[in-house]
Each structure stands twice: as structure tokens, then as C-alpha cells.
Phi, psi and omega in degrees: 000143178299143185302140183289152168275119186263127190250132171256124188253111178265101182113126179234042173278211182304311185285317180298314179294323177296322179295315178299316180296316181297313180300330178276315183291321183253032184303318182292318178296314181297318181298318181295321185275334178270344181084358178194161178297148173239115186228144174277127180249337183213147182223162174211132177205170185284328189234112180291330189275346185294136176276115182253007179081000175224144181279139173249013179298136179087352179266145174289129181254125176251122175294327176257115182297338177295339179292342178297328183291334183251005178285119183293343180267013177240126178265326184219142181252128176255119181257110177231036178279315180093160179100144184269348182227167177083226191291324184299306179296331179294320179295315181297315180296320180296320180295316180297316179299330179275002178078025182253135174303153179232137169242130180225150174251017194266090183292325179297316179301315182288322180295325185264331185229015186298326179296313180294315183295320178297318178299319178294316180294319177299316181295327181275348181070031181239152178290145166235106189248142188210035177308322185286352184284341185230120169063031170052242185281355178282125183281060185291321181293312180295322179300315182289310190282332184241306184296328182249021186300336183275355186260152161276117181279121182271330181202148173221132186201178175156183173264112192244005179220114184290331179297310179297319181296322178297313182298314180294324177297311181295319179300319180290315184286332185246357176066032183256163184276161185304308186299321181292317180290323177301314180301318178295320179297323177293320179296327181274354181085009177278340179231146180286163175303319172253099188271007189303319181305322180276304191286344176267006173086000187292316180300313179296325181291322176303315182292320180293324178299320178293313180298320182292322177299316179292317186294322188250006178056043179234160179302145178299137190214071183300322185298338183276353184283144166270127186231124172228149177254201188245010182307324187268002177283123183252163174301327179294319179296319180296321178294319178294322178301317180297318179297327180274356180090025181236164165234144180269126178229147169276115182246146165255129185225127173230128183226143174276121180239169173302122175094355179160203185232131174257137183224122188210145174235125180190161171297144181221144171275111183254127176310129189293349176276349180287140180307321185289340176293339183270357181278107189240176178061218184275007183285150174249164174210144177233131180239125177242146177233113179256154184289341175248325182284335189077202183276135179233128181237131178243136183223145177174188180284129187266359183201180180103163187297309184298301181302316183289321176298323177304317180290321179299314184290329175302319177294321179296325177295318177301317182293319179297328179278351182081018179278120182236109179255139176310138191302316180252027177089341176210156178300155184305321182289343183265359181293143182283166179243036179301129180287154173275133180273142177289153180301330181299339181274352183295143174239133179183180178266159186222146168258129180230120178248129180242141166257113186234159173283123185285094177211161184300142173092351183297311181300320180296322179295317182293313182292333178292320177297314181295320179299314183294334178273359180080024181255121181257149185263141174266319182200166178216145179234130170212126184254112175073181179230144172219077186308128179082358182243172180281131178225149175273141173234132181244129178239136175244127183265162162287175179298134181210177182272141181300316181298319178296320180294321180292325177296315179295321183297317179299317179292321178296318181298333181273356179292139184303327184277351178274117194267345178208163180305132180298152175263124181239128175227130180286147183255130178157158183257173177285000000 
């Protein structure tokens, strides 16, 4: 039998334990598809005594994960520790320096340091594979880098965070407020004890930075992204969205425009007839648009032991077969220098909800501000009257410029009759 590919596993959390379990349970399938066995020979984690649901008996245990890079019984290092600083990048760099291929599920590491790591891997002539870093079990990386390789990608977008999608889905289906649904998501294990990374859009932004680099053949550029989360999406906004024929989703959107690339993560009003509007719960979706392929949509579970382990092992199979694809779809010297466009250059339609004191002249004051900023209205919603009390007013604009909208928003927020910061959600699909 052909010699096995020997794997050193750095991290035995949800993904690491899932990878070990998959390689054992599907050993025959993996061997057939890899052309040789793929087996874990060494592991490293912080706690030897913890029960992870998989046996580590017979495996070499390294207290220091850096030792995996110099272990002669390890051919490839899998990094599933997580984090953009500290031990995770040190393990990846040590493995590359030792001439060993690396498989990682670490989206933060790639979003922030992917350019440097790719240069190091290219110089060492070793693969750096990261299918598991974006959208779990959805083969988004392979689809972009290989399946759509012949296309000029015009846009890449999607629902990239299952926690946010779950929260927004439950809010819509049950009419409940954000804080209450977030607490339930934490109790169910769908949200972390500290959920900021997810609900503030950072996790989705890391993934979009990776997808945009692959889609447009440019260096990964996390700092250029506009990032907003879902903290300010209210049950009232979701109800109004339904009335207007929309669903609210946290989207990551990257588009090739004249003069550069725009990259943004924010809540969006998606027409409910669009396929991506039907992606609910913890599911993710990725939509790519190629100039010859047209629109391609992939949907599936974006996290969890099984889906993410599936992506890790797919990369191990490629390495076992000797398939080496350029890390960002092209060699470093061939990457484009398309500039990132500022959010102020974005053009689109907007949903604006105001809580105002119901008195004569309020609407006139608001529309005057919008008119002076060059923003035209498509429609307005106001249900009933409550003289002297707070009432919601919803305005939907025609397509306009982001900078103009932000100028108008600041002036509207300062009007005496506006009782709280306005809610603004951009309208558009993935």
C-alpha cells in the first residue's frame, strides 16, 4: 500500500476532534479518494485529560504545538487552534519553515496575515490550504479558485455567519427582540458567551476578505472592509421589512466596480423572492457571479464539527494527491492591484426608520433635509396618528450615494422631533 499521509493536529476543540473522528470513520472513503491512507499521528492541545469524544490513545502528544513542525512522523500540520495572534500563526509559520504543508480553518489569521503567510508558503514551495476557513462545509474556496477559475468574477457575496442568520430568522419568525433571541442563542450554543465577534460582523468580514482576495485576484485586505453588525436591528424593523416585501439578512458583499472593488458587511433588506432570502437558521450561503458562468449559489452549514472537518479533510486529500493550487488563485507576483473603494462611494437604496414626536411639520422637516442632500424618496409608511406621542415613520429612498445619505442622516438625527438615533438599513441582495 502507498505510504500514508501523516497528520499533526494542532488543536483538539470542536473542529480538531471532528477531523480526527472523520478520518477514522470515513477512512476507507478518504483512502480511496486520496490514493493513500490519511492518518493522524500526533496531536497538541492544552488539556490532556479532557474528554473530547474521540480517543487519542496511541498518538504522540505534544504539549507545545510548535513541536509538530519538527516531528519526523508528521508530514502535514493542521492548525485548528484559532486566533490571529500568538500560538496559531507561530505554528503555521513553523510548519512552513520546516517545509511542511499546512491546512488551517483560521479565517482571522488569513484575513489579517494571509498575504505574508502566502508569500512564505510560496517561497518554501509548500501548500497553504484553507477550505475550512470560510462557510464550513460549503466548498466555497474550491468553487472560486478552481471551479470558476476561467471566469472574471464580478461579485462575491453571501450569508457568512450562522449565528447572525439564526438570530435574525428567529426574530422574524417569532416577533421577538434582539437581546432576548441572542440570550436564547447563547443557551443553545449557537452564540458564544461573548458574541461580539459574530454579532458585530467581524467573523463575516474575515470570511469576506478571504473570498474577495480569491474572487478578484488581489491581496487580502481586511482593513479596507466596511463592517457593521446586527445589534441595532429591531423587531420593529423586521416587521416593517416584511410589510415592504423584504427580509433582513447580514450580508457580506464584494463587487468589482469602475475604478476598484467595494467590500462591505452590513444588514441588508433583501427582496423576499430572492433565493438568498430563503436561507434561514444557522445556514450560510455564498453567491458568485462570473462573466461566463453567471450566478452560482452554494448553501449549507457554515460551522460545526462535521461540516468544518469535512472541509479540512478535503484539503488533506488534495495534499495527499499532490495537487498544489496557487494560494490566492494566482502566484503572488500576478495578483492585481485593484484599489479598495471607500464606503462613501457606494450607491444604493436605503430603508430609514425614525421615531418622531407626532406633531405637524415633522415629515416636512425630514423630507426637506433629504431633498437638500439630493436624496429622493420612493415610499413612506406611517400607521395611525398619536398626537404628541412617539410614532415610527419609515422612508424608502431611490438609489442614492452613501455619502449624501450619511450627511442627511446626521441632520435628521439632530431634528428636535426625532427622539432616538434613526435606524438605517441598506436595500439590496447578494
